[in-house]
MARBA-647241 format. One record per atom (N, C-alpha, C): residue in one letter; residue number from 1; z, y, x; atom name. Coordinates in steps of 0.2 Angstrom, whole numbers, m for minus. Example, Ala and Ser with C-alpha at 12.3 -4.5 7.8 and 13.67 -1.06 7.14 Angstrom:
MARBA-647241
+------+-----+-------+-------+-------+------+
| type | seq |     Z |     Y |     X | atom |
+------+-----+-------+-------+-------+------+
|    a |   1 |    39 |   m28 |    66 |    N |
|    a |   1 |    39 |   m22 |    62 |   CA |
|    a |   1 |    39 |   m16 |    66 |    C |
|    s |   2 |    35 |   m11 |    64 |    N |
|    s |   2 |    36 |    m5 |    68 |   CA |
|    s |   2 |    39 |     0 |    64 |    C |
+------+-----+-------+-------+-------+------+
***
This chain:
MARBA-647241
+------+-----+-------+-------+-------+------+
| type | seq |     Z |     Y |     X | atom |
+------+-----+-------+-------+-------+------+
|    x |   1 |   102 |  m374 |   513 |    N |
|    x |   1 |   101 |  m368 |   518 |   CA |
|    x |   1 |   105 |  m362 |   515 |    C |
|    x |   2 |   108 |  m358 |   520 |    N |
|    x |   2 |   111 |  m352 |   518 |   CA |
|    x |   2 |   110 |  m347 |   523 |    C |
|    x |   3 |   110 |  m341 |   521 |    N |
|    x |   3 |   110 |  m335 |   525 |   CA |
|    x |   3 |   117 |  m332 |   525 |    C |
|    x |   4 |   119 |  m332 |   531 |    N |
|    x |   4 |   126 |  m328 |   532 |   CA |
|    x |   4 |   125 |  m321 |   535 |    C |
|    x |   5 |   128 |  m316 |   531 |    N |
|    x |   5 |   127 |  m309 |   533 |   CA |
|    x |   5 |   134 |  m307 |   534 |    C |
|    x |   6 |   135 |  m304 |   540 |    N |
|    x |   6 |   142 |  m301 |   541 |   CA |
|    x |   6 |   141 |  m294 |   544 |    C |
|    x |   7 |   146 |  m290 |   542 |    N |
|    x |   7 |   146 |  m283 |   544 |   CA |
|    x |   7 |   153 |  m283 |   548 |    C |
|    x |   8 |   152 |  m281 |   554 |    N |
|    x |   8 |   158 |  m281 |   559 |   CA |
|    x |   8 |   158 |  m274 |   563 |    C |
|    x |   9 |   164 |  m273 |   566 |    N |
|    x |   9 |   164 |  m267 |   570 |   CA |
|    x |   9 |   160 |  m268 |   576 |    C |
|    x |  10 |   157 |  m263 |   579 |    N |
|    x |  10 |   153 |  m263 |   585 |   CA |
|    x |  10 |   156 |  m266 |   591 |    C |
|    x |  11 |   163 |  m264 |   592 |    N |
|    x |  11 |   166 |  m267 |   598 |   CA |
|    x |  11 |   168 |  m274 |   598 |    C |
|    x |  12 |   167 |  m277 |   592 |    N |
|    x |  12 |   169 |  m284 |   591 |   CA |
|    x |  12 |   163 |  m289 |   592 |    C |
|    x |  13 |   157 |  m286 |   593 |    N |
|    x |  13 |   151 |  m290 |   594 |   CA |
|    x |  13 |   152 |  m295 |   600 |    C |
|    x |  14 |   154 |  m293 |   606 |    N |
|    x |  14 |   154 |  m299 |   611 |   CA |
|    x |  14 |   159 |  m304 |   609 |    C |
|    x |  15 |   165 |  m302 |   606 |    N |
|    x |  15 |   169 |  m308 |   604 |   CA |
|    x |  15 |   166 |  m312 |   598 |    C |
|    x |  16 |   163 |  m310 |   594 |    N |
|    x |  16 |   159 |  m314 |   589 |   CA |
|    x |  16 |   154 |  m318 |   592 |    C |
|    x |  17 |   150 |  m315 |   596 |    N |
|    x |  17 |   145 |  m319 |   600 |   CA |
|    x |  17 |   148 |  m325 |   603 |    C |
|    x |  18 |   153 |  m324 |   607 |    N |
|    x |  18 |   157 |  m329 |   610 |   CA |
|    x |  18 |   159 |  m334 |   606 |    C |
|    x |  19 |   162 |  m332 |   600 |    N |
|    x |  19 |   165 |  m337 |   595 |   CA |
|    x |  19 |   159 |  m341 |   592 |    C |
|    x |  20 |   153 |  m338 |   591 |    N |
|    x |  20 |   147 |  m341 |   588 |   CA |
|    x |  20 |   145 |  m346 |   593 |    C |
|    x |  21 |   144 |  m344 |   599 |    N |
|    x |  21 |   142 |  m349 |   605 |   CA |
|    x |  21 |   146 |  m355 |   605 |    C |
|    x |  22 |   153 |  m354 |   605 |    N |
|    x |  22 |   158 |  m360 |   605 |   CA |
|    x |  22 |   157 |  m364 |   599 |    C |
|    x |  23 |   155 |  m362 |   593 |    N |
|    x |  23 |   153 |  m366 |   588 |   CA |
|    x |  23 |   146 |  m368 |   587 |    C |
|    x |  24 |   142 |  m368 |   593 |    N |
|    x |  24 |   136 |  m370 |   594 |   CA |
|    x |  24 |   131 |  m367 |   589 |    C |
|    x |  25 |   132 |  m360 |   587 |    N |
|    x |  25 |   127 |  m356 |   583 |   CA |
|    x |  25 |   124 |  m351 |   588 |    C |
|    x |  26 |   118 |  m352 |   590 |    N |
|    x |  26 |   115 |  m348 |   595 |   CA |
|    x |  26 |   110 |  m343 |   592 |    C |
|    x |  27 |   107 |  m344 |   586 |    N |
|    x |  27 |   102 |  m340 |   583 |   CA |
|    x |  27 |   105 |  m335 |   579 |    C |
|    x |  28 |   103 |  m328 |   579 |    N |
|    x |  28 |   105 |  m323 |   575 |   CA |
|    x |  28 |   101 |  m317 |   576 |    C |
|    x |  29 |   102 |  m313 |   571 |    N |
|    x |  29 |    98 |  m306 |   571 |   CA |
|    x |  29 |   104 |  m301 |   570 |    C |
|    x |  30 |   103 |  m296 |   575 |    N |
|    x |  30 |   109 |  m291 |   575 |   CA |
|    x |  30 |   105 |  m284 |   573 |    C |
|    x |  31 |   109 |  m280 |   569 |    N |
|    x |  31 |   106 |  m273 |   567 |   CA |
|    x |  31 |   112 |  m268 |   568 |    C |
|    x |  32 |   110 |  m262 |   570 |    N |
|    x |  32 |   115 |  m257 |   570 |   CA |
|    x |  32 |   114 |  m253 |   564 |    C |
|    x |  33 |   120 |  m253 |   560 |    N |
|    x |  33 |   119 |  m250 |   553 |   CA |
|    x |  33 |   125 |  m245 |   552 |    C |
|    x |  34 |   124 |  m241 |   547 |    N |
|    x |  34 |   130 |  m236 |   545 |   CA |
|    x |  34 |   132 |  m239 |   538 |    C |
|    x |  35 |   139 |  m238 |   537 |    N |
|    x |  35 |   142 |  m240 |   531 |   CA |
|    x |  35 |   148 |  m237 |   529 |    C |
|    x |  36 |   150 |  m238 |   523 |    N |
|    x |  36 |   157 |  m235 |   521 |   CA |
|    x |  36 |   160 |  m241 |   517 |    C |
|    x |  37 |   166 |  m242 |   518 |    N |
|    x |  37 |   170 |  m247 |   514 |   CA |
|    x |  37 |   177 |  m244 |   513 |    C |
|    x |  38 |   182 |  m248 |   513 |    N |
|    x |  38 |   189 |  m246 |   511 |   CA |
|    x |  38 |   191 |  m240 |   516 |    C |
|    x |  39 |   188 |  m240 |   522 |    N |
|    x |  39 |   191 |  m235 |   527 |   CA |
|    x |  39 |   189 |  m228 |   525 |    C |
|    x |  40 |   183 |  m227 |   521 |    N |
|    x |  40 |   180 |  m221 |   518 |   CA |
|    x |  40 |   179 |  m215 |   524 |    C |
|    x |  41 |   178 |  m217 |   530 |    N |
|    x |  41 |   177 |  m212 |   535 |   CA |
|    x |  41 |   183 |  m209 |   538 |    C |
|    x |  42 |   181 |  m203 |   541 |    N |
|    x |  42 |   187 |  m199 |   545 |   CA |
|    x |  42 |   184 |  m192 |   545 |    C |
|    x |  43 |   189 |  m188 |   547 |    N |
|    x |  43 |   188 |  m181 |   548 |   CA |
|    x |  43 |   189 |  m179 |   555 |    C |
|    x |  44 |   185 |  m175 |   558 |    N |
|    x |  44 |   186 |  m173 |   565 |   CA |
|    x |  44 |   184 |  m166 |   566 |    C |
|    x |  45 |   186 |  m163 |   571 |    N |
|    x |  45 |   184 |  m156 |   573 |   CA |
|    x |  45 |   180 |  m156 |   579 |    C |
|    x |  46 |   174 |  m152 |   578 |    N |
|    x |  46 |   170 |  m152 |   584 |   CA |
|    x |  46 |   168 |  m144 |   585 |    C |
|    x |  47 |   170 |  m142 |   591 |    N |
|    x |  47 |   170 |  m135 |   592 |   CA |
|    x |  47 |   173 |  m130 |   587 |    C |
|    x |  48 |   178 |  m132 |   584 |    N |
|    x |  48 |   182 |  m128 |   579 |   CA |
|    x |  48 |   179 |  m129 |   572 |    C |
|    x |  49 |   174 |  m133 |   571 |    N |
|    x |  49 |   171 |  m134 |   564 |   CA |
|    x |  49 |   173 |  m141 |   562 |    C |
|    x |  50 |   176 |  m141 |   556 |    N |
|    x |  50 |   179 |  m148 |   554 |   CA |
|    x |  50 |   173 |  m151 |   551 |    C |
|    x |  51 |   172 |  m158 |   553 |    N |
|    x |  51 |   166 |  m162 |   550 |   CA |
|    x |  51 |   169 |  m169 |   547 |    C |
|    x |  52 |   167 |  m170 |   542 |    N |
|    x |  52 |   169 |  m177 |   539 |   CA |
|    x |  52 |   163 |  m182 |   540 |    C |
|    x |  53 |   165 |  m187 |   542 |    N |
|    x |  53 |   160 |  m193 |   543 |   CA |
|    x |  53 |   163 |  m199 |   538 |    C |
|    x |  54 |   158 |  m200 |   533 |    N |
|    x |  54 |   160 |  m205 |   529 |   CA |
|    x |  54 |   156 |  m211 |   530 |    C |
|    x |  55 |   151 |  m211 |   534 |    N |
|    x |  55 |   147 |  m217 |   536 |   CA |
|    x |  55 |   149 |  m219 |   543 |    C |
|    x |  56 |   152 |  m225 |   544 |    N |
|    x |  56 |   154 |  m227 |   550 |   CA |
|    x |  56 |   149 |  m232 |   554 |    C |
|    x |  57 |   149 |  m232 |   560 |    N |
|    x |  57 |   144 |  m237 |   564 |   CA |
|    x |  57 |   147 |  m244 |   563 |    C |
|    x |  58 |   142 |  m248 |   561 |    N |
|    x |  58 |   144 |  m255 |   560 |   CA |
|    x |  58 |   139 |  m259 |   563 |    C |
|    x |  59 |   140 |  m266 |   564 |    N |
|    x |  59 |   135 |  m271 |   566 |   CA |
|    x |  59 |   134 |  m276 |   560 |    C |
|    x |  60 |   127 |  m277 |   559 |    N |
|    x |  60 |   126 |  m282 |   554 |   CA |
|    x |  60 |   123 |  m288 |   557 |    C |
|    x |  61 |   126 |  m294 |   556 |    N |
|    x |  61 |   123 |  m300 |   558 |   CA |
|    x |  61 |   120 |  m304 |   553 |    C |
|    x |  62 |   114 |  m307 |   554 |    N |
|    x |  62 |   111 |  m311 |   549 |   CA |
|    x |  62 |   110 |  m318 |   553 |    C |
|    x |  63 |   112 |  m323 |   550 |    N |
|    x |  63 |   111 |  m330 |   553 |   CA |
|    x |  63 |   109 |  m335 |   548 |    C |
|    x |  64 |   103 |  m337 |   548 |    N |
|    x |  64 |   101 |  m343 |   544 |   CA |
|    x |  64 |   104 |  m349 |   547 |    C |
|    x |  65 |   107 |  m353 |   542 |    N |
|    x |  65 |   110 |  m360 |   544 |   CA |
|    x |  65 |   109 |  m365 |   539 |    C |
|    x |  66 |   109 |  m371 |   542 |    N |
|    x |  66 |   109 |  m377 |   538 |   CA |
|    x |  66 |   116 |  m378 |   535 |    C |
|    x |  67 |   116 |  m382 |   529 |    N |
|    x |  67 |   123 |  m382 |   526 |   CA |
|    x |  67 |   128 |  m384 |   530 |    C |
|    x |  68 |   127 |  m389 |   535 |    N |
|    x |  68 |   133 |  m391 |   539 |   CA |
|    x |  68 |   136 |  m386 |   543 |    C |
|    x |  69 |   132 |  m381 |   545 |    N |
|    x |  69 |   134 |  m375 |   549 |   CA |
|    x |  69 |   137 |  m369 |   546 |    C |
|    x |  70 |   138 |  m369 |   539 |    N |
|    x |  70 |   140 |  m364 |   535 |   CA |
|    x |  70 |   147 |  m362 |   537 |    C |
|    x |  71 |   152 |  m367 |   536 |    N |
|    x |  71 |   159 |  m366 |   538 |   CA |
|    x |  71 |   160 |  m364 |   545 |    C |
|    x |  72 |   157 |  m368 |   550 |    N |
|    x |  72 |   159 |  m366 |   557 |   CA |
|    x |  72 |   156 |  m359 |   559 |    C |
|    x |  73 |   151 |  m357 |   556 |    N |
|    x |  73 |   148 |  m350 |   557 |   CA |
|    x |  73 |   153 |  m345 |   554 |    C |
|    x |  74 |   155 |  m346 |   548 |    N |
|    x |  74 |   160 |  m341 |   544 |   CA |
|    x |  74 |   166 |  m341 |   548 |    C |
|    x |  75 |   169 |  m347 |   551 |    N |
|    x |  75 |   175 |  m347 |   554 |   CA |
|    x |  75 |   174 |  m344 |   561 |    C |
|    x |  76 |   169 |  m344 |   564 |    N |
|    x |  76 |   168 |  m341 |   571 |   CA |
|    x |  76 |   167 |  m333 |   570 |    C |
|    x |  77 |   164 |  m331 |   565 |    N |
|    x |  77 |   163 |  m324 |   564 |   CA |
|    x |  77 |   170 |  m321 |   562 |    C |
|    x |  78 |   174 |  m325 |   558 |    N |
|    x |  78 |   181 |  m322 |   556 |   CA |
|    x |  78 |   185 |  m322 |   562 |    C |
|    x |  79 |   185 |  m327 |   566 |    N |
|    x |  79 |   189 |  m327 |   572 |   CA |
|    x |  79 |   188 |  m322 |   577 |    C |
|    x |  80 |   181 |  m321 |   578 |    N |
|    x |  80 |   179 |  m316 |   583 |   CA |
|    x |  80 |   180 |  m308 |   581 |    C |
|    x |  81 |   179 |  m307 |   574 |    N |
|    x |  81 |   179 |  m300 |   572 |   CA |
|    x |  81 |   186 |  m298 |   569 |    C |
|    x |  82 |   191 |  m303 |   568 |    N |
|    x |  82 |   197 |  m301 |   565 |   CA |
|    x |  82 |   202 |  m297 |   570 |    C |
|    x |  83 |   204 |  m291 |   568 |    N |
|    x |  83 |   209 |  m287 |   572 |   CA |
|    x |  83 |   215 |  m286 |   568 |    C |
|    x |  84 |   215 |  m288 |   561 |    N |
|    x |  84 |   220 |  m287 |   557 |   CA |
|    x |  84 |   221 |  m280 |   554 |    C |
|    x |  85 |   216 |  m276 |   556 |    N |
|    x |  85 |   216 |  m269 |   553 |   CA |
|    x |  85 |   211 |  m268 |   548 |    C |
|    x |  86 |   212 |  m262 |   544 |    N |
|    x |  86 |   207 |  m261 |   539 |   CA |
|    x |  86 |   200 |  m259 |   543 |    C |
|    x |  87 |   195 |  m261 |   540 |    N |
|    x |  87 |   188 |  m261 |   543 |   CA |
|    x |  87 |   185 |  m266 |   547 |    C |
|    x |  88 |   189 |  m272 |   547 |    N |
|    x |  88 |   186 |  m278 |   550 |   CA |
|    x |  88 |   180 |  m280 |   548 |    C |
|    x |  89 |   178 |  m279 |   542 |    N |
|    x |  89 |   171 |  m281 |   539 |   CA |
|    x |  89 |   171 |  m286 |   534 |    C |
|    x |  90 |   165 |  m288 |   532 |    N |
|    x |  90 |   164 |  m293 |   527 |   CA |
|    x |  90 |   159 |  m298 |   529 |    C |
|    x |  91 |   160 |  m304 |   526 |    N |
|    x |  91 |   155 |  m309 |   527 |   CA |
|    x |  91 |   152 |  m311 |   520 |    C |
|    x |  92 |   146 |  m312 |   519 |    N |
|    x |  92 |   142 |  m314 |   513 |   CA |
|    x |  92 |   138 |  m320 |   515 |    C |
|    x |  93 |   139 |  m325 |   510 |    N |
|    x |  93 |   135 |  m331 |   511 |   CA |
|    x |  93 |   130 |  m332 |   505 |    C |
|    x |  94 |   124 |  m332 |   506 |    N |
|    x |  94 |   119 |  m331 |   502 |   CA |
|    x |  94 |   114 |  m338 |   502 |    C |
|    x |  95 |   112 |  m340 |   496 |    N |
|    x |  95 |   107 |  m346 |   496 |   CA |
|    x |  95 |   101 |  m343 |   499 |    C |
|    x |  96 |    98 |  m348 |   503 |    N |
|    x |  96 |    91 |  m347 |   506 |   CA |
|    x |  96 |    87 |  m352 |   504 |    C |
|    x |  97 |    83 |  m350 |   499 |    N |
|    x |  97 |    78 |  m355 |   496 |   CA |
|    x |  97 |    73 |  m358 |   500 |    C |
|    x |  98 |    71 |  m354 |   505 |    N |
|    x |  98 |    65 |  m357 |   509 |   CA |
|    x |  98 |    65 |  m354 |   516 |    C |
|    x |  99 |    63 |  m357 |   521 |    N |
|    x |  99 |    62 |  m355 |   528 |   CA |
|    x |  99 |    56 |  m358 |   531 |    C |
|    x | 100 |    52 |  m354 |   534 |    N |
|    x | 100 |    46 |  m356 |   536 |   CA |
|    x | 100 |    45 |  m354 |   544 |    C |
|    x | 101 |    44 |  m359 |   549 |    N |
|    x | 101 |    43 |  m357 |   555 |   CA |
|    x | 101 |    35 |  m355 |   556 |    C |
|    x | 102 |    34 |  m349 |   558 |    N |
|    x | 102 |    27 |  m347 |   558 |   CA |
|    x | 102 |    23 |  m351 |   563 |    C |
|    x | 103 |    26 |  m352 |   569 |    N |
|    x | 103 |    22 |  m355 |   575 |   CA |
|    x | 103 |    20 |  m362 |   573 |    C |
|    x | 104 |    24 |  m366 |   570 |    N |
|    x | 104 |    22 |  m373 |   568 |   CA |
|    x | 104 |    21 |  m375 |   561 |    C |
|    x | 105 |    23 |  m370 |   556 |    N |
|    x | 105 |    22 |  m372 |   549 |   CA |
|    x | 105 |    27 |  m376 |   546 |    C |
|    x | 106 |    32 |  m377 |   550 |    N |
|    x | 106 |    38 |  m382 |   548 |   CA |
|    x | 106 |    41 |  m378 |   542 |    C |
|    x | 107 |    44 |  m381 |   537 |    N |
|    x | 107 |    48 |  m378 |   532 |   CA |
|    x | 107 |    55 |  m381 |   531 |    C |
|    x | 108 |    59 |  m377 |   527 |    N |
|    x | 108 |    66 |  m380 |   526 |   CA |
|    x | 108 |    70 |  m380 |   532 |    C |
|    x | 109 |    75 |  m385 |   532 |    N |
|    x | 109 |    80 |  m385 |   537 |   CA |
|    x | 109 |    78 |  m386 |   544 |    C |
|    x | 110 |    72 |  m390 |   545 |    N |
|    x | 110 |    70 |  m391 |   552 |   CA |
|    x | 110 |    67 |  m384 |   555 |    C |
|    x | 111 |    65 |  m379 |   550 |    N |
|    x | 111 |    62 |  m373 |   553 |   CA |
|    x | 111 |    68 |  m369 |   555 |    C |
|    x | 112 |    74 |  m369 |   553 |    N |
|    x | 112 |    80 |  m365 |   555 |   CA |
|    x | 112 |    82 |  m368 |   562 |    C |
|    x | 113 |    81 |  m374 |   563 |    N |
|    x | 113 |    83 |  m377 |   570 |   CA |
|    x | 113 |    90 |  m379 |   570 |    C |
+------+-----+-------+-------+-------+------+
***
């Protein structure tokens, strides 16, 4: 079992969800987050006052998958999120030692579904 964590641009979420659906990955958790990477933010002027923003809005996806779904999940996220520009995001694949479905008490791979 693995936990796939991805940081993507907010406007790419519909494309990533479509790509994941096409790959038959339907379960996910989505967070609105702030972060800074290679983009390092931007400077803007608001009512004549210069403001620097170094934390940009991002979407964090967390998807627990069984081993056979790791590659399709990563490929779907990459396909849906890629623009070719700086700031497309990152994907992390972490070991998931245990999963327990609270409702039934199932553990391991069957608990992920």
